[in-house]
C-alpha positions, 0 to 999 in steps of 0.5 A: 441610457445604456442603450443610447450610450452603446448606440452612440459608441457604435455610431462613433465606431461606424464613423471611424470605420467609414473614415478609415475605409475612405483613407484606405480607398484614397491610398489605394487610388494613389497607389494604383496611379503610382503603379500606372506611372511606374509602368509607363516609365518602365515601358518608356525606358524599355523603348529607350533601351531597345533604341540604344541597343539598335544604335549600338548594333549599328555602331558596331557594324559601322566600326567593323566596316571601318576596321575592314576598310583600314585593313584594305588601306594597310594592304594597299599601302604595303603593296605600294611600298613594295612597288616603290622598293622595286622601282628603287631597285630598278633605278639603282640597276639602271644607274649602275647600267648607265655608268657601265654603258654611258648611253644617252638613251639609257638616261631617258629610261632612268629619268622615266623611272625616277619620275615614276618613283616620284609619282609613286612617292607622292601617291604614297604620301596621299595614301598615308594622309588618307590613312591618317584621316581614316584612323581619326574617323575610326577613333571617333567611331570607337569613342562614340561606340564606348559612349553608347555602350556606357549609356546603354549600361546606365539605362539597363541599370535604371530599368533593373532598379525600376523593375 
């Protein structure tokens, strides 16, 4: 009877161990699947991060080119203003000379100088419009760059959290 009781106890313990082993194997399988999924998500986030970095670099390059173009436009505008001032000085001098000489031929020179001044003033206005449009595009590029940088920082944070 004692042997039968001990045998029954050992069979019961064996069944409990087998059940616990089965549960641990199931838990191990689930853990391995979860780890594989986490690695897959981490790899995907790393790929996204790499793409975001590339976009960020492209945006920075475009921004640098836009700043360079803005500087060129500002320089050209400054030159145009300088030429305009020189023409105004020429016109003033011509008017003064006209008053002194009262010559009909001289009036044609003044008229031509005024016409040239008006043309330059028109061109200056167009340059200013172009510059304003360029600054709007530049502001949009800066905003997009800031958004990309923010998204990049968020993805780095998520990647670090997954790691």
